[in-house]
N, C-alpha and C positions, 0 to 999 in steps of 0.2 A: 504493500500500500504506500502510495506517495503522500508526502506531507508538505505543508508549507515550511518556509524557512524560519518563521517567527520564533517558535519555541526553542529550536536548536541554537539560534543566535542569542536569544536572551540568556540561555544557560551558559553559553560561551562567554558572554559579557560578564556575567556574575562569577564564572569560574576562572577568568583570566586566561583563556585559551582562544583559539580561532578555528572555525570550521573551514575546510578547503572547498572552494568552488573549482571543480576540475571540468574544463570544457570538453565536450564530446564531439566527435566528427564522423563516427561510423559505428558499426556493431562492435568491432574489436576494441575501440576506445571505451565504449560504454561498459563492455564486459570487464575489461581490465580495471577500470576505476571501481566498479562495484565489488569485484573480488578482493581488491586491495583493502577497501574500507570494511568489508565484512571480516576479513582476517584480522584487521587492526581494531575492530569494534569501534569504528569512528562514524559519526554522522557525516553525511556528504551532500553537497549541492552539485547537481549536474548542470553545467552551464551550456546553453545552446545559443549561439549568435544567429542572427537572421540569415547570414550566408550559409552557415552550417545546416540550419533548418531546411533551407532551399536545396542544398546538396543532398540531404537525406530524404528528399521527396515530399517535404512539407511537414509542418508542425504536428499534424494528426498522426503521421507515420512515426514521428519521433516519440510521441506520447504512447502509442500502441507498443512500439518496440521496448521502451523502458519498462512499462508496466508488465509486459510479458516476461522480460528478462529478470526482473525482480522476483517474480513468482517462480520461474523455472530454475533459477540459481539458488532459490531459498534464502534470499537476502533478508536479514532481520533488522539491520541497522536503519535509522531514519534516512530516507532519501527524498530530496526535494528536486523537482524538475523546474529549472529556472531560465527564463529568457535573459540573455546577456546583451546589454547595450541596445535595448529595444527602442524602435521608433514608436510614435503614438499609434500608428496603424498596426505595426507588428505586435504591440502589446495586446490590442483588441483580438487579433488572430490567435495569439497564444492562450488567451483567456478562454476563447471558444474551443480551442484544441485540447484543453484539459491540463495545461501546465499548472503547477501548484504555487509558483512564485514568479514574479514579473519584475524586470528592471525597466523602468522608463528613463531613458537618457535624454533629459531636456536641457542639458548643460549648454547646448549651442543656441538656445533661445534666450531672448531677454528674460531677466528673472521674473517679470510679471507673467509672461507666457508660460514659463517653466512651472510657476506656482499654479496657474489656472489648469493646465493639463494634468499635472501631478495630482491636484486635488480631486479632479474628476475620476482619475484612475484609482486613487485610494478608496473612494466610495464603492466603485465597482468591485475591486478586489476583496475588500473587507466584507461586502455582502455575500461573497462566495467562499469566504474562508481562505483566501489566498494572501500571500505576503507581497509587499511592494517595496522595491528599492528605487531610490531617486539619486540623481547626481548633481553636484554643484562644482564648478571648476573643472574643465575638461582634462581627461587623462591624456598624457602625451603619447605620440606614436600613432600607429594605425592598426586596426583589427577589423578584418572583413569589410573594408571600405569606410569604417568609422574612424575619422581622423581627428585627433585632438592636439592642441599645441602645448599642452602641459601647464595650463594656467593654474595657479594656486588659488584655492577656493577662498571666498570671503566668509569668515566665520558668521557674520550677521546674516548673510544669505542662507548659510547652512541652517541657522536657527529658524528662519522663515519657512524653509522647506520641511524641516523636522517637525515643526508645529502643526503640519497638515495631517499628522497621524501616520506617516510612513513607518515601515518596520525596520529599515536599515538605510544608511546614508553613505554614498560614495562621494568622497571629497578629494579633489586634486591637491596633492601635497608634494608635487615634484616627481611623482611616479609615472612610468610610461609603459606602454605595451611593447612587447618584443624584447630584443636583447638590449641591455643597457650599454650606452657608449662608455668608453674609458674615461671621458671627461665629465661623467655624470656627477652632479653635486650632492646627491643623496636626498633622502626624504627630509622634508621641512617639519621637524618635530615641534617647533615653536607654534606653527599654525595648527598642527594636529592637536596639540594640548589645548589651544584656545577653542577649537571646534568641540573637543570632548567636554570641556567645562560648560560651554554654552548650550550644548544639546543634551546634557544630562546623561541618562543611561541608554541613550540611543546606540545600538550596535553600529559600528562604523565599518566600512568596507575598503580594503586595500586592493585596487586593481593593479595589474602589472607585477604579480608576485614572483615572476621568474627572474632570478639573478640578483634579487635584493639580499645583501649579506645577512647572515643569521642574527647578528646582534641588532641590526635595524628591525628585523622582523619581530624579535622579542620585545624590543622597546615599543614598537607600534602597538603590539598586543597589550602591553601594560598601560597604554594610553587610550584604550577603548576599541581598537580594531578587533572585530569578532569574526570577520569573513575575509579570506584572502583568496584571490583568483589566480589560478595557474593554467596556462594554456601552452605557451611557447616551449616551456621546459619539457613537457610530454612530447611535443612535436619533435624536438631535438633528439630526445632519447629514442623515439620510434625510428627516426631517420637514420641515426648512427647504427642501431642494431640491425636494421634492414639492409643497410649498405654493407655492413660486415658480412652478413649472411650471404648476400649475392656474390660478393668478391671471393668468399672462401668456398662456395659450393661449385666446384668445377666438375664434379662427377654427375653427368647427365642421368646416369642410371639411378641416382638417388631420388629422382622425381622431385627435385628441389623447386621445380616450377609450379608444383601444386600450391595454389593460393593459401591453403591452410598451413602449409609448411613455410611458405614465403612470409606470411604475416605474423607467424608465431613469435619469432625473436623480438620484433618490435612491440607486440602486445605484452610480452613478458617484461620488456624494458619499462613500459608505462607503469606496470604494477609496482616495480621497484621505485620508480620516481615518486609515485603517489604515496607509497609507504614512507619514504624519506620525508616528504612534506608533512605528512600526518604527525610524525615524530617531532618535527620542528615546530609545528603549530600547536602541539600539545593536546590534540583531540583524540589520541589513542585511548581506548577504554572508556570513552565518554558517551557511547551509544545508549 
């Protein structure tokens, strides 16, 4: 059974750990994440961008696949199916498709329009028992065509959005999607602390979790970050393991071209990456 993200993130905020949102891109990705979280007894949020949803034949297909996989694999930890960086229209589609958690990214709108659209979606989601994530201050980098310049969020605007009754808030603090450049200045903890104080017990979300040093991750969690998004790191692990398999499999008689064999090393690499992140985030044994 899928659940919203609300309760798991409230527990994480109180317990000073973070729940990982691991983006899924296909069946193998989903299976690997679920198996890793079940083994580690960690709650999990499965993130689906609009681009990934389209790739997987639409949001209804994703919902059906995840529900069936949870049942067939005997997954007992809390699992939330979450739209990542959703547009206003995409949010409506995912609500209809049976997602249990929605992110509406209105950070590129003027704050008044961000508030207006977020307020409407809060009402719709809460009437259906779904959780809603909002964003203030764009996350840097690009993910599935969603481009942000890395603006640091205004704490006062964060307060305005938080007061709408959202369940979690993504606030830009110098974090970016993708691989961090060598000259990256690091997370802006001064702003994060201000946002945490002004929004109270609101679970905060750290996008761009790939490549942030462990000490920064732990400090962010201590300041109220309760959800950390990981995508690129799983992609890198999958790519490296798959490349190694292809380069080393020179014996055609091994039927190494069988897709189940071809994809297995990458899928296993994702499991290990997810387990490492769960340890770092402190969510192991919290299911």
